N, C-alpha and C positions, 0 to 999 in steps of 0.2 A: 468885748471890744478892747482892742489893744490901745494903750495910752501912746500918744505921740512922744517922740524922744525928749522934747522939752519938758513935758509933764513928768516923765520918768526922772529926768535930771533934777527937777525941783524936789523930788522925794528923797534924794541922796543926802547923807550928812555933809556938812561943809568939807570935811576931810576927804570924803569920797568924791565930791565935786572937784576939789583941787587935784586929786589923783587923775580923774578922767580928762581934765583939762591938759595935764602934762603927758598923759599916755592914751590919747584917743584911740590908738590902734588896738588897745586891749578891750575896748567896750564890747565887741562881739563875743570874745571869749568869756568875759565876765557875765554877760547876759546868758550865754549858752550854759555855762556851769551852774548858774543860779537856777535856771529852768530845769535842767537835768536833776539837780539835787532835790528840788521840790517834787518832781515826778517820781524819782526813785524812792524817796522817803514815803510817799503815799503808797507806792507799789509794795514796799516791804512792810510797812506798819499799818496801812489802811488809813492813816491820818498824817497831817503835818502839825504836830502838837507844839506845845510851848513848854520849855524846860523839862521835857521828858526824853525818852530814848530816841524818839523820831527826830526831835530837834537836835540832839547831840549827833546823831547819824548824819542828818542833813548838813550840819556845819562841817563835819569831818569830810564828807564826800565832796561838798562844794570846794573846800580848800584843796583837797587832793587833785581834783580835776584842774582847778586853776593853777596849781603848782606845775602840773604836767604841761599845761598849755602855754603859760606865760613865764614860767620860771619861779623858783623859790622866793627870791628877794622881792619881785613884783607882787607875787601872791601874798606874801607876808605883809607888804605895805598896804595892799588893798583890803585884805581881811581885817587888819588892825584898824584901818580907817573906818570900816563898816561898823565897828563896835564903839565908835566915839560919840554916839548920840547921847546928849545929856539926860534924855529920858530913859536910858538903859540902866536899870538898877545895878549896883556894883556886883552883886552875886551873879546876876545873869551875864554881865560882861565877863566876869571871871570864868564862868562855865563856857561861854562861847569862845573866848580866847583859848582856853584849854583844848576844846574840841577842834578848833581851827588848827592849833599847833600839831595835834595828832594827825590831822589830815594833810598838813604841809609835809610832814615827814613821810607819810604814805605816798604822797604824790611825787616825792623825790625819786622813788623807785620806778616811776613811769608805769605804763601798762594801759590796757584798754579800759573803757568805762566799766564794763562788768568786773574786771579784776580789781579796780579801785573800789567799786561798790562792795565787793566781797571782803576786801581788806578792812574797810571801814565797819562793815557788819561784824567781822571777827573781833575788831577792837571793841565794839560795843558789847558783844557777848562776853568778852574777857574782862569787862569792867574797866577798860582803859579810858572810856569816855565819861565825862562828868555830866550828871543830871541833877536837877534840883527837886524833882518829884518822882 
């Protein structure tokens, strides 16, 4: 069962909430990119892990799609806002911000979802993405 938009909004960090209040037109792209990233990580890795290669790939791909769809500066602002949770440990925040940054650069090149996925997977295999386990 899908959560209603208000319930989804309540689960965002305060910084994410502020972003979507200022840029409500980006909400569909944010949701689509998130859903695609989770689906693609599961397809490529069999899981959506935590602090592993699937997590690093998911952050990279999510950021790449978002950059292509809403632009680099907006994607940077939202992905950074996403990492502001006070419950996000510093090492995990650093990992996620790094992997987001790689995805932001990949997304600047544009391309289809499969080409962005392939570029993020290549970055993962080349050791350009950060993992903690």
